[in-house]
C-alpha positions in Angstrom: 66.3 -13.5 -31.0 68.5 -12.5 -27.9 66.9 -12.9 -24.6 67.3 -9.0 -23.5 65.2 -8.3 -27.0 62.7 -10.8 -26.0 61.9 -9.6 -23.2 62.7 -5.6 -23.9 59.2 -3.1 -24.3 61.6 -1.1 -26.6 59.3 1.4 -28.4 56.0 -0.1 -27.3 53.4 1.8 -26.6 51.6 0.3 -23.2 48.5 0.9 -21.4 47.6 0.5 -17.4 44.8 1.3 -15.8 44.9 2.0 -12.0 48.7 2.4 -12.3 49.0 4.8 -9.0 47.4 1.9 -7.1 50.0 -0.8 -4.8 50.5 -3.5 -7.5 49.8 -0.8 -10.4 52.9 1.5 -9.4 54.9 -1.6 -9.3 53.4 -2.2 -12.9 53.7 0.9 -14.2 57.2 1.4 -13.1 58.4 -2.5 -14.6 57.0 -1.3 -18.1 59.1 2.0 -18.2 62.0 0.1 -16.8 62.0 -2.4 -20.0 61.8 0.5 -22.3 58.2 0.8 -22.7 56.2 4.2 -23.7 53.9 3.7 -20.9 50.7 5.6 -20.1 48.5 5.1 -17.1 45.0 6.4 -16.7 42.7 6.8 -14.1 40.1 9.4 -13.1 42.3 10.3 -10.3 44.8 12.2 -12.3 46.7 14.1 -9.7 47.2 10.9 -7.9 48.1 9.4 -10.8 50.9 12.4 -11.7 51.9 12.2 -7.8 52.9 8.6 -8.4 54.5 9.1 -12.0 56.6 12.1 -10.2 57.9 9.9 -8.1 59.0 7.8 -10.3 60.6 9.6 -12.4 62.9 11.5 -9.5 64.1 7.9 -9.4 65.1 7.9 -13.1 64.3 9.0 -16.5 61.2 7.0 -17.4 58.4 7.4 -20.2 55.4 7.4 -18.4 52.2 9.9 -19.3 48.7 10.4 -17.3 45.8 10.6 -18.9 42.5 10.7 -17.8 39.3 8.4 -18.2 36.7 7.4 -16.3 36.1 4.0 -16.8 32.2 4.0 -15.9 31.8 6.0 -18.9 32.2 4.7 -22.6 32.4 8.4 -24.1 35.2 8.8 -21.8 36.9 5.1 -22.9 36.6 6.2 -26.8 38.0 9.9 -26.0 41.3 8.2 -24.3 41.7 5.6 -27.3 41.2 8.7 -29.8 44.1 10.5 -27.1 46.8 7.6 -27.6 46.0 6.9 -31.4 46.3 10.9 -31.6 49.1 10.9 -29.7 50.9 8.0 -29.6 49.4 6.2 -33.1 49.4 2.9 -32.2 48.9 0.5 -28.5 50.8 -2.6 -27.8 50.3 -3.7 -24.8 47.5 -3.6 -22.5 47.4 -4.0 -18.5 43.9 -4.4 -17.2 44.6 -3.5 -13.7 42.3 -1.2 -12.6 39.5 -2.4 -9.7 36.8 -0.4 -7.3 36.6 -2.1 -3.9 33.2 -0.4 -2.3 31.8 -3.5 -0.5 34.0 -4.0 3.1 32.5 -7.1 3.6 29.9 -9.9 3.0 26.6 -7.6 4.8 27.8 -4.3 3.0 24.5 -2.3 1.2 23.6 -4.2 -2.1 24.3 -0.6 -3.8 27.8 -1.3 -3.3 27.7 -4.7 -5.5 25.6 -2.5 -8.2 28.5 0.0 -7.8 31.5 -2.3 -8.2 29.6 -4.0 -11.3 30.3 -0.8 -12.6 33.8 -0.1 -12.5 35.1 -4.1 -12.2 32.6 -5.7 -14.5 30.4 -3.1 -17.5 33.5 -0.7 -17.7 36.3 -3.7 -17.0 34.8 -5.1 -20.4 34.0 -2.3 -22.2 37.6 -0.7 -21.8 39.3 -3.5 -22.8 37.2 -4.4 -26.2 38.0 -0.9 -27.4 41.7 -1.0 -26.2 41.6 -4.6 -28.0 40.5 -3.2 -31.4 43.4 -0.2 -31.1 46.1 -3.1 -30.7 44.5 -5.2 -33.5 44.4 -2.3 -35.4 48.2 -1.9 -34.6 49.4 -5.2 -35.8 48.5 -7.1 -32.9 50.1 -7.4 -29.0 49.4 -8.5 -25.6 46.8 -7.7 -23.0 47.8 -8.7 -19.5 44.4 -8.7 -16.9 45.1 -8.7 -12.9 43.4 -11.1 -11.3 44.0 -12.1 -8.1 44.3 -15.7 -6.1 41.0 -14.6 -4.7 39.4 -14.9 -8.4 40.9 -18.6 -7.9 39.8 -19.8 -4.4 37.3 -19.1 -1.8 38.4 -17.2 1.3 41.1 -18.7 3.9 39.0 -16.7 7.0 41.5 -17.9 9.6 44.1 -14.8 8.3 41.7 -12.9 9.8 41.5 -14.3 13.3 42.8 -12.3 15.9 42.7 -8.7 13.7 39.2 -7.7 14.2 38.4 -7.7 10.4 35.2 -8.7 9.5 34.7 -11.4 6.2 36.1 -10.0 3.3 33.7 -8.6 0.5 32.5 -11.0 -2.1 32.3 -8.5 -5.0 35.8 -8.6 -5.4 36.1 -12.5 -5.3 33.2 -12.2 -7.8 34.8 -9.4 -10.1 38.7 -11.3 -10.3 36.8 -14.9 -10.6 35.0 -13.6 -13.7 38.5 -11.8 -15.1 40.2 -15.1 -15.0 37.0 -16.6 -17.5 37.1 -13.6 -19.4 40.9 -14.1 -20.3 40.2 -17.3 -21.8 37.3 -16.2 -23.9 39.3 -13.3 -25.1 42.0 -16.0 -25.9 39.8 -16.9 -28.8 38.1 -14.3 -30.1 41.0 -11.8 -29.9 43.1 -14.4 -32.1 42.0 -13.2 -35.6 43.3 -9.5 -34.2 46.9 -10.7 -33.4 46.5 -10.4 -29.9 47.3 -12.5 -27.1 45.1 -12.2 -23.8 46.8 -14.1 -20.4 46.6 -13.2 -16.7 48.5 -12.4 -13.5 46.8 -13.6 -9.9 48.7 -12.3 -6.9 48.8 -12.8 -3.6 48.9 -10.2 -1.3 51.1 -7.7 -1.3 53.1 -6.5 1.9 51.6 -2.9 3.3 52.3 -2.9 6.2 48.9 -4.6 7.2 47.9 -5.7 10.9 51.1 -7.9 12.9 48.6 -10.6 13.5 47.3 -11.0 10.1 51.3 -11.1 8.6 51.2 -13.8 11.1 48.8 -15.9 10.0 49.3 -15.3 6.1 52.7 -15.6 6.1 52.8 -19.3 8.1 51.0 -20.5 5.0 53.2 -19.4 2.7 56.6 -21.4 1.3 58.3 -18.2 0.7 57.6 -17.5 4.1 56.3 -13.4 3.4 53.5 -11.5 1.6 54.4 -10.1 -2.2 57.1 -7.3 -2.2 57.2 -4.6 -4.9 59.5 -6.1 -7.5 57.6 -9.6 -7.5 54.9 -8.7 -10.2 57.4 -6.7 -11.9 58.7 -9.4 -14.2 55.9 -11.5 -14.5 54.1 -8.7 -16.4 57.1 -7.8 -18.6 57.3 -11.5 -19.6 53.5 -11.6 -20.4 54.0 -8.5 -22.0 57.1 -8.9 -24.2 57.6 -11.2 -26.8 59.5 -13.5 -24.3 55.9 -14.6 -24.2 54.8 -14.8 -27.9 53.8 -18.1 -27.5 52.0 -18.3 -24.2 47.9 -17.1 -24.8 44.9 -18.0 -22.3 46.8 -18.5 -19.2 47.0 -17.6 -16.1 50.4 -17.2 -13.6 49.3 -17.5 -10.1 51.4 -16.0 -7.9 51.3 -17.0 -4.6 54.7 -17.5 -2.9 53.5 -21.0 -2.9 50.6 -20.4 -0.7 48.1 -23.5 -3.2 50.8 -25.5 -4.3 
């Protein structure tokens, strides 16, 4: 098969959660640019529509916005039924949405519980249901968006001179959990012909505090934070047939920071 065909998502139905977020919008655009019929789902439909409309103004991309509340099982089942009714199948699921209610180590315990509803229970619920739909469609790919923060402890020196507090623990907890869940699902979903891999990105540039940028980039051989294009090729690779023999793996995308 020609490499262009291997990397193509033409006629593939691709679902992403949290497609309006910083990395989410890059991933949504990438899936659509590769030829996929992309569904981006969120409880914040107005925000998602705004992002998608901006993308469509630049190129004729096939992107549909749908609603889901990841904390509500009935909402997830309704989404599953709507996808099946409208598209007839699901080939790719990018598990990207994340809630970050905690701001630091000393944030209220209730906020940790709140993040669990979306990032743990809700994340597993929607992943299990969408994996079932992919299996019904003959198989496909799940790409879990983890983080280097799920692999390594926080480097507190990055925050020196910024006035920022210690980073919150819930994000580290959940991203580490998805990292391990990827390996579990790789085994369990093999019978459904569903591959499961993950990407662990480093920070993406978003006009952060100048001192933070200095602290961070001096530790990265690439000399910078990630930009909007850096994750696009990686996610298309894992979603497509180009990675057909890759399963249960994690790609650390941090510019060499932890090499």
